[in-house]
C-alpha positions in Angstrom: -24.5 -6.8 -21.2 -23.6 -4.5 -17.9 -21.1 -3.2 -17.9 -18.8 -3.4 -14.6 -17.4 -0.2 -12.9 -13.7 -0.1 -11.3 -11.9 2.1 -10.2 -7.9 1.8 -10.5 -5.2 3.4 -8.0 -1.3 2.7 -8.0 0.4 2.7 -4.7 4.0 2.6 -4.5 6.4 2.0 -1.2 10.0 1.6 -0.4 10.5 -1.4 -3.4 7.0 -2.6 -3.4 4.0 -1.5 -6.3 0.9 -2.6 -5.8 -2.5 -2.1 -8.5 -5.8 -1.6 -7.0 -9.2 -2.6 -8.4 -11.9 -1.1 -6.6 -15.0 -2.4 -7.6 -18.7 -2.2 -6.2 -19.2 -4.8 -3.6 -19.7 -6.5 0.0 -16.0 -5.2 1.4 -14.0 -8.4 -0.5 -10.0 -7.6 -0.3 -8.0 -10.1 -2.6 -4.8 -9.9 -2.8 -2.4 -11.5 -5.5 -5.8 -14.0 -5.3 -5.4 -14.6 -1.9 -8.4 -12.9 0.8 -6.5 -10.1 3.2 -5.8 -12.9 6.2 -3.9 -15.1 4.2 -1.6 -12.4 2.9 -0.9 -9.7 5.2 -1.0 -12.8 8.2 0.5 -9.5 11.0 -2.9 -7.1 12.7 -1.3 -4.2 11.5 0.2 -4.7 7.9 -4.2 -5.5 8.0 -4.5 -2.3 9.4 -2.2 -0.1 7.1 -3.6 -1.7 4.7 -7.3 -1.2 4.9 -7.0 2.4 7.2 -8.3 4.3 3.6 -11.2 2.3 3.1 -11.9 2.9 7.5 -11.2 6.9 7.1 -14.3 7.0 4.3 -16.6 4.4 5.9 -16.4 2.4 2.6 -15.4 -0.5 4.0 -18.2 -2.5 3.5 -19.1 -0.8 -0.1 -16.1 -1.8 -2.2 -14.5 -4.7 -3.4 -10.7 -4.9 -3.7 -8.5 -7.0 -5.7 -5.4 -6.0 -5.4 -1.7 -7.0 -7.1 1.4 -6.9 -5.3 5.5 -6.9 -6.3 8.2 -6.5 -4.7 9.6 -5.4 -0.9 8.7 -7.0 1.9 5.5 -7.3 3.9 5.4 -3.7 5.3 6.7 -1.9 1.9 3.8 -3.3 0.4 0.9 -2.9 3.2 2.1 0.8 2.6 1.9 0.5 -0.9 -2.3 -1.7 -0.9 -3.0 1.6 1.4 -1.8 4.6 -1.0 -3.1 2.4 -4.2 -6.4 1.7 -2.5 -6.5 5.7 -1.2 -5.8 7.2 -4.6 -8.3 4.2 -5.9 -11.1 6.1 -3.3 -10.8 9.4 -4.6 -11.6 8.2 -8.8 -14.8 7.0 -7.0 -15.2 10.3 -5.4 -13.9 13.4 -4.8 -15.6 13.8 -1.8 -12.9 11.9 0.1 -10.1 13.6 -0.8 -10.1 15.8 2.6 -10.8 12.7 4.9 -7.4 11.0 3.1 -5.6 14.3 3.0 -6.1 14.7 6.8 -4.8 10.9 8.4 -1.7 11.3 5.1 -2.9 8.6 3.1 -2.1 10.9 -0.1 0.9 11.3 0.4 3.5 9.1 -1.1 6.2 7.6 1.7 9.7 8.4 -0.6 12.0 7.1 1.9 14.0 3.6 0.0 16.8 1.7 1.0 20.2 3.3 1.1 22.7 2.1 -1.4 25.3 -0.3 0.0 29.1 1.9 -0.8 32.4 -0.1 -2.7 34.4 -1.6 0.1 32.5 -1.2 3.3 29.8 -3.6 4.9 26.8 -1.8 4.5 25.5 1.6 3.5 26.7 3.7 6.9 28.3 0.9 8.7 31.9 1.1 8.4 34.6 -1.5 9.2 36.6 -0.8 12.4 39.7 1.6 12.6 42.4 0.1 13.7 45.3 2.6 14.1 48.1 0.7 14.0 
């Protein structure tokens, strides 16, 4: 029985969490059981999600199985991006300088600001009336 090697990486952005499994293969990426073209319908989201593979020239060397939940499409694409970058570090630490130069190892800590009570939004205020 042969041992299948998988490299794990977790990525987060906004409210989205992505669990990435990289395995040696032909470059097939599935997200929540669907191909990446069927999951991320916008080109920029697909580019964002696969950016780490392009930087390290490993797009055709690994298959990625991704489970992602929470947030919206852009947050999920960012989470997948970080997850793939972290999984690539487990494959080979020599990828680190290239990934770091592109800023792919930094977790984007910006999250949605909460709505304040008595107001319509986080920063928006009801119209002021002097009289």
